[in-house]
Backbone as JSON Lines, residues from 0, in Angstrom:
{"i":0,"aa":"M","n":[12.54,-10.78,-3.27],"ca":[11.48,-11.3,-4.11],"c":[10.94,-10.2,-5.02]}
{"i":1,"aa":"F","n":[10.72,-9.01,-4.52],"ca":[10.17,-7.93,-5.32],"c":[11.28,-6.98,-5.69]}
{"i":2,"aa":"R","n":[11.45,-6.71,-6.97],"ca":[12.44,-5.73,-7.4],"c":[11.94,-5.06,-8.66]}
{"i":3,"aa":"R","n":[12.4,-3.86,-8.89],"ca":[12.0,-3.11,-10.08],"c":[12.79,-3.61,-11.28]}
{"i":4,"aa":"L","n":[12.13,-3.65,-12.43],"ca":[12.8,-4.07,-13.65],"c":[13.64,-2.95,-14.23]}
{"i":5,"aa":"N","n":[13.17,-1.72,-14.12],"ca":[13.84,-0.57,-14.7],"c":[14.51,0.24,-13.61]}
{"i":6,"aa":"K","n":[15.81,0.37,-13.67],"ca":[16.53,1.13,-12.65],"c":[16.53,2.62,-12.94]}
{"i":7,"aa":"G","n":[16.09,3.09,-14.07],"ca":[16.0,4.48,-14.5],"c":[16.42,5.54,-13.49]}
{"i":8,"aa":"P","n":[16.3,6.8,-13.86],"ca":[16.71,7.88,-12.96],"c":[15.85,7.91,-11.7]}
{"i":9,"aa":"E","n":[16.48,8.17,-10.6],"ca":[15.81,8.18,-9.3],"c":[15.2,9.55,-9.01]}
{"i":10,"aa":"R","n":[13.92,9.69,-9.26],"ca":[13.17,10.86,-8.79],"c":[12.18,10.3,-7.78]}
{"i":11,"aa":"L","n":[12.37,10.61,-6.54],"ca":[11.56,9.99,-5.5],"c":[10.53,10.94,-4.91]}
{"i":12,"aa":"L","n":[9.41,10.36,-4.53],"ca":[8.37,11.05,-3.78],"c":[8.43,10.54,-2.35]}
{"i":13,"aa":"T","n":[7.87,11.29,-1.43],"ca":[7.77,10.82,-0.06],"c":[6.29,10.6,0.26]}
{"i":14,"aa":"I","n":[5.98,9.38,0.69],"ca":[4.64,9.05,1.18],"c":[4.81,8.64,2.64]}
{"i":15,"aa":"F","n":[3.71,8.59,3.38],"ca":[3.77,8.22,4.79],"c":[2.9,6.99,5.01]}
{"i":16,"aa":"V","n":[3.53,5.9,5.44],"ca":[2.81,4.66,5.73],"c":[2.81,4.47,7.24]}
{"i":17,"aa":"D","n":[1.62,4.5,7.82],"ca":[1.47,4.44,9.28],"c":[2.34,5.49,9.95]}
{"i":18,"aa":"G","n":[2.43,6.67,9.33],"ca":[3.17,7.8,9.89],"c":[4.65,7.82,9.55]}
{"i":19,"aa":"A","n":[5.19,6.74,9.01],"ca":[6.62,6.67,8.7],"c":[6.89,7.13,7.27]}
{"i":20,"aa":"P","n":[7.83,8.05,7.07],"ca":[8.14,8.47,5.7],"c":[8.72,7.3,4.9]}
{"i":21,"aa":"T","n":[8.23,7.17,3.68],"ca":[8.63,6.08,2.8],"c":[8.86,6.64,1.4]}
{"i":22,"aa":"S","n":[9.92,6.23,0.75],"ca":[10.2,6.69,-0.61],"c":[9.42,5.88,-1.62]}
{"i":23,"aa":"A","n":[8.98,6.55,-2.67],"ca":[8.26,5.9,-3.77],"c":[8.64,6.59,-5.07]}
{"i":24,"aa":"R","n":[8.46,5.91,-6.16],"ca":[8.72,6.5,-7.47],"c":[7.4,6.93,-8.11]}
{"i":25,"aa":"P","n":[7.42,8.03,-8.85],"ca":[6.22,8.4,-9.61],"c":[5.8,7.23,-10.5]}
{"i":26,"aa":"G","n":[4.51,6.94,-10.52],"ca":[4.01,5.83,-11.32],"c":[3.82,4.56,-10.52]}
{"i":27,"aa":"D","n":[4.43,4.47,-9.33],"ca":[4.22,3.31,-8.47],"c":[2.78,3.31,-7.97]}
{"i":28,"aa":"S","n":[2.22,2.13,-7.79],"ca":[0.98,2.03,-7.04],"c":[1.36,2.07,-5.56]}
{"i":29,"aa":"V","n":[0.39,2.31,-4.7],"ca":[0.65,2.3,-3.27],"c":[1.19,0.93,-2.87]}
{"i":30,"aa":"A","n":[0.6,-0.14,-3.4],"ca":[1.05,-1.5,-3.07],"c":[2.5,-1.72,-3.51]}
{"i":31,"aa":"A","n":[2.85,-1.29,-4.72],"ca":[4.21,-1.47,-5.22],"c":[5.21,-0.68,-4.37]}
{"i":32,"aa":"A","n":[4.84,0.53,-3.97],"ca":[5.72,1.34,-3.13],"c":[5.92,0.68,-1.77]}
{"i":33,"aa":"M","n":[4.85,0.12,-1.21],"ca":[4.97,-0.55,0.07],"c":[5.86,-1.79,-0.04]}
{"i":34,"aa":"L","n":[5.66,-2.58,-1.08],"ca":[6.49,-3.77,-1.28],"c":[7.95,-3.39,-1.48]}
{"i":35,"aa":"A","n":[8.21,-2.35,-2.29],"ca":[9.58,-1.93,-2.57],"c":[10.28,-1.45,-1.3]}
{"i":36,"aa":"S","n":[9.51,-0.93,-0.34],"ca":[10.11,-0.46,0.91],"c":[10.27,-1.57,1.95]}
{"i":37,"aa":"G","n":[9.84,-2.79,1.59],"ca":[9.98,-3.92,2.5],"c":[8.75,-4.24,3.32]}
{"i":38,"aa":"R","n":[7.67,-3.48,3.11],"ca":[6.42,-3.75,3.84],"c":[5.61,-4.77,3.05]}
{"i":39,"aa":"I","n":[5.37,-5.92,3.65],"ca":[4.6,-6.93,2.92],"c":[3.14,-6.99,3.36]}
{"i":40,"aa":"G","n":[2.82,-6.41,4.51],"ca":[1.45,-6.47,5.01],"c":[0.7,-5.17,4.84]}
{"i":41,"aa":"C","n":[-0.55,-5.3,4.39],"ca":[-1.44,-4.14,4.27],"c":[-2.52,-4.15,5.35]}
{"i":42,"aa":"R","n":[-2.86,-5.33,5.82],"ca":[-3.93,-5.46,6.8],"c":[-3.76,-6.76,7.56]}
{"i":43,"aa":"T","n":[-4.55,-6.94,8.61],"ca":[-4.62,-8.21,9.31],"c":[-6.05,-8.7,9.26]}
{"i":44,"aa":"T","n":[-6.22,-10.0,9.39],"ca":[-7.57,-10.56,9.37],"c":[-8.24,-10.37,10.72]}
{"i":45,"aa":"A","n":[-9.58,-10.31,10.7],"ca":[-10.35,-10.06,11.92],"c":[-10.3,-11.24,12.89]}
{"i":46,"aa":"V","n":[-10.32,-12.45,12.38],"ca":[-10.42,-13.62,13.26],"c":[-9.08,-14.04,13.83]}
{"i":47,"aa":"S","n":[-8.09,-14.29,12.96],"ca":[-6.82,-14.82,13.44],"c":[-5.72,-13.77,13.6]}
{"i":48,"aa":"G","n":[-5.92,-12.6,13.0],"ca":[-4.89,-11.58,13.05],"c":[-3.76,-11.83,12.06]}
{"i":49,"aa":"A","n":[-3.97,-12.75,11.11],"ca":[-2.95,-13.07,10.11],"c":[-2.69,-11.87,9.21]}
{"i":50,"aa":"V","n":[-1.45,-11.66,8.85],"ca":[-1.07,-10.56,7.98],"c":[-1.46,-10.89,6.54]}
{"i":51,"aa":"R","n":[-2.06,-9.93,5.87],"ca":[-2.44,-10.08,4.46],"c":[-1.76,-8.97,3.68]}
{"i":52,"aa":"G","n":[-1.34,-9.27,2.48],"ca":[-0.67,-8.29,1.65],"c":[-1.07,-8.44,0.19]}
{"i":53,"aa":"P","n":[-0.51,-7.59,-0.67],"ca":[-0.85,-7.64,-2.09],"c":[-0.6,-9.04,-2.65]}
{"i":54,"aa":"F","n":[-1.56,-9.53,-3.4],"ca":[-1.45,-10.87,-3.98],"c":[-1.51,-10.8,-5.5]}
{"i":55,"aa":"C","n":[-2.58,-10.24,-6.04],"ca":[-2.76,-10.24,-7.49],"c":[-2.18,-8.99,-8.16]}
{"i":56,"aa":"L","n":[-2.13,-7.89,-7.43],"ca":[-1.65,-6.59,-7.93],"c":[-2.4,-6.1,-9.16]}
{"i":57,"aa":"M","n":[-3.67,-6.53,-9.31],"ca":[-4.48,-6.04,-10.42],"c":[-5.93,-5.8,-10.03]}
{"i":58,"aa":"G","n":[-6.22,-5.7,-8.74],"ca":[-7.54,-5.31,-8.28],"c":[-8.58,-6.41,-8.18]}
{"i":59,"aa":"V","n":[-8.15,-7.67,-8.17],"ca":[-9.1,-8.77,-8.13],"c":[-9.27,-9.35,-6.73]}
{"i":60,"aa":"C","n":[-8.21,-9.44,-5.95],"ca":[-8.25,-10.23,-4.72],"c":[-8.65,-9.46,-3.46]}
{"i":61,"aa":"F","n":[-8.52,-8.16,-3.4],"ca":[-8.87,-7.33,-2.25],"c":[-8.04,-7.64,-1.0]}
{"i":62,"aa":"E","n":[-6.85,-8.18,-1.16],"ca":[-5.98,-8.46,-0.02],"c":[-5.18,-7.23,0.41]}
{"i":63,"aa":"C","n":[-5.14,-6.2,-0.43],"ca":[-4.27,-5.04,-0.17],"c":[-5.06,-3.82,0.32]}
{"i":64,"aa":"L","n":[-6.15,-4.04,1.02],"ca":[-6.96,-2.91,1.48],"c":[-6.23,-2.08,2.52]}
{"i":65,"aa":"V","n":[-6.24,-0.77,2.31],"ca":[-5.62,0.2,3.22],"c":[-6.53,1.41,3.33]}
{"i":66,"aa":"T","n":[-6.19,2.3,4.23],"ca":[-6.87,3.59,4.34],"c":[-5.93,4.63,3.76]}
{"i":67,"aa":"I","n":[-6.42,5.4,2.79],"ca":[-5.61,6.43,2.14],"c":[-6.29,7.78,2.34]}
{"i":68,"aa":"E","n":[-5.56,8.7,2.95],"ca":[-6.08,10.05,3.21],"c":[-7.43,10.0,3.92]}
{"i":69,"aa":"G","n":[-7.58,9.05,4.85],"ca":[-8.79,8.95,5.65],"c":[-9.93,8.16,5.01]}
{"i":70,"aa":"V","n":[-9.76,7.7,3.78],"ca":[-10.79,6.91,3.1],"c":[-10.43,5.43,3.26]}
{"i":71,"aa":"A","n":[-11.31,4.68,3.93],"ca":[-11.04,3.29,4.27],"c":[-11.31,2.34,3.12]}
{"i":72,"aa":"S","n":[-10.69,1.18,3.21],"ca":[-10.93,0.04,2.32],"c":[-10.66,0.33,0.85]}
{"i":73,"aa":"L","n":[-9.54,0.98,0.58],"ca":[-9.13,1.21,-0.81],"c":[-8.09,0.16,-1.18]}
{"i":74,"aa":"Q","n":[-8.12,-0.27,-2.43],"ca":[-7.16,-1.25,-2.92],"c":[-5.84,-0.55,-3.24]}
{"i":75,"aa":"A","n":[-4.8,-0.88,-2.48],"ca":[-3.5,-0.24,-2.64],"c":[-2.91,-0.48,-4.03]}
{"i":76,"aa":"C","n":[-3.26,-1.58,-4.66],"ca":[-2.7,-1.89,-5.98],"c":[-3.3,-1.05,-7.1]}
{"i":77,"aa":"M","n":[-4.4,-0.38,-6.82],"ca":[-5.1,0.38,-7.85],"c":[-4.91,1.9,-7.72]}
{"i":78,"aa":"I","n":[-4.22,2.35,-6.7],"ca":[-4.07,3.78,-6.43],"c":[-2.62,4.2,-6.66]}
{"i":79,"aa":"P","n":[-2.38,5.15,-7.57],"ca":[-1.01,5.64,-7.75],"c":[-0.59,6.55,-6.61]}
{"i":80,"aa":"V","n":[0.69,6.51,-6.28],"ca":[1.2,7.36,-5.19],"c":[1.23,8.82,-5.62]}
{"i":81,"aa":"R","n":[1.08,9.69,-4.62],"ca":[1.22,11.14,-4.8],"c":[2.11,11.65,-3.67]}
{"i":82,"aa":"E","n":[2.82,12.71,-3.93],"ca":[3.69,13.31,-2.92],"c":[2.89,13.61,-1.65]}
{"i":83,"aa":"G","n":[3.43,13.17,-0.5],"ca":[2.81,13.47,0.79],"c":[1.62,12.6,1.16]}
{"i":84,"aa":"M","n":[1.26,11.64,0.32],"ca":[0.11,10.77,0.57],"c":[0.26,10.07,1.92]}
{"i":85,"aa":"R","n":[-0.86,9.96,2.65],"ca":[-0.86,9.29,3.95],"c":[-1.66,8.0,3.86]}
{"i":86,"aa":"I","n":[-0.99,6.9,4.17],"ca":[-1.56,5.56,4.06],"c":[-1.53,4.92,5.44]}
{"i":87,"aa":"E","n":[-2.62,4.27,5.8],"ca":[-2.66,3.53,7.05],"c":[-3.01,2.09,6.75]}
{"i":88,"aa":"T","n":[-2.25,1.17,7.34],"ca":[-2.59,-0.24,7.2],"c":[-3.77,-0.51,8.1]}
{"i":89,"aa":"K","n":[-4.46,-1.62,7.86],"ca":[-5.71,-1.89,8.55],"c":[-5.59,-3.11,9.46]}
{"i":90,"aa":"C","n":[-6.37,-3.11,10.51],"ca":[-6.45,-4.25,11.41],"c":[-7.89,-4.72,11.47]}
{"i":91,"aa":"G","n":[-8.1,-6.0,11.26],"ca":[-9.43,-6.59,11.43],"c":[-10.37,-6.4,10.26]}
{"i":92,"aa":"N","n":[-11.67,-6.26,10.59],"ca":[-12.72,-6.21,9.58],"c":[-12.56,-5.05,8.61]}
{"i":93,"aa":"R","n":[-13.11,-5.28,7.39],"ca":[-13.18,-4.18,6.43],"c":[-14.16,-3.15,6.97]}
{"i":94,"aa":"T","n":[-13.84,-1.89,6.74],"ca":[-14.78,-0.83,7.09],"c":[-14.98,0.01,5.86]}
{"i":95,"aa":"F","n":[-16.13,0.61,5.74],"ca":[-16.44,1.41,4.58],"c":[-16.67,2.84,5.01]}
{"i":96,"aa":"G","n":[-16.3,3.77,4.15],"ca":[-16.45,5.18,4.46],"c":[-15.22,5.71,5.14]}
{"i":97,"aa":"T","n":[-15.39,6.74,5.95],"ca":[-14.24,7.35,6.62],"c":[-14.19,6.98,8.08]}
């Protein structure tokens, strides 16, 4: 379902999602990098535990909340990847702060 339009030269960065090394391209958002690696879920809901993932990819829906470098509740679709970035998926309620 998700694929890149431009196959261009492969210069890859390494990010860590829940501790697992994951390849990403410079310019990818965290959400795009996660989707490209096959990860569709960013968080689970507090009540039912249903998996939620990127929906709008433009910062409107807040379905892609993750913790990045210890900062909770960031929108994965709005943050560009950086080499060595550490991302944690979330379980349950939104939390604010660290």
